[in-house]
C-alpha positions, -999 to +999 in steps of 0.1 A: +281-013+065+254-036+055+227-026+028+194-017+042+169-041+025+137-025+037+132-004+004+134-035-017+110-053+006+087-024+005+085-023-032+073-059-032+044-051-010+037-015-016+007-022-040-010-043-011-003-017+015-019+011-007-049-011-011-052-018+026-049+019+031-081+025+013-101+000+033-116+027+057-126+049+027-114+070+000-082+091+004-056+110-015-020+102-022-004+124+005-028+111+031-020+075+020+018+082+021+015+098+056-004+067+071+023+045+058+050+067+072+032+068+107+029+030+107+068+030+106+073+022+068+093+054+062+087+082+038+070+071+004+079+098-022+054+109-048+076+093-076+070+059-060+034+061-047+016+077-077+027+052-104+014+026-078-019+044-077-021+048-115-012+010-120-040+001-094-065+024-112-055+008-147-060-027-132-094-017-120-085-022-084-090+015-074-112+044-088-101+078-089-120+111-089-105+146-092-118+173-069-114+209-070-104+226-039-117+259-024-081+269-019-049+254-033-046+226-059-073+200-063-067+164-054-073+129-068-092+108-044-088+070-046-112+043-034-113+006-036-135-012-062-150-047-055-122-061-075-096-042-053-112-056-022-112-093-035-074-087-046-065-073-012-082-103+006-064-129-016-032-110-013-033-104+024-037-141+029-007-150+006+012-123+025+005-137+059+015-173+046+047-160+032+053-140+065+049-172+084+073-193+063+099-164+065+095-164+104+100-201+106+134-198+089+146-165+105+133-172+142+131-209+147+110-221+175+092-187+178+057-193+190+033-188+164 
């Protein structure tokens, strides 16, 4: 059986995907993870996602706000900062370029 490389690929791009997940407005961790799962990226566990969110917050790329809930536990809502939008644009361009380079090797002759 060959190893499934998707989890290691995901680790390399998860910060970018989380930033992209916040472009439509603020969200909380579970909703971000659910959107990534629905996109076909698989289940992202809290032990993986929350350290990414914390790192992005410490870097000033997202801001977080805790909100109490009427029922159940409160949630931390995350939103992109201006710096986060700039990094997202820069890294998206870099990823698209990298993806194109990988495709030229993996799928020679593919129409681009």
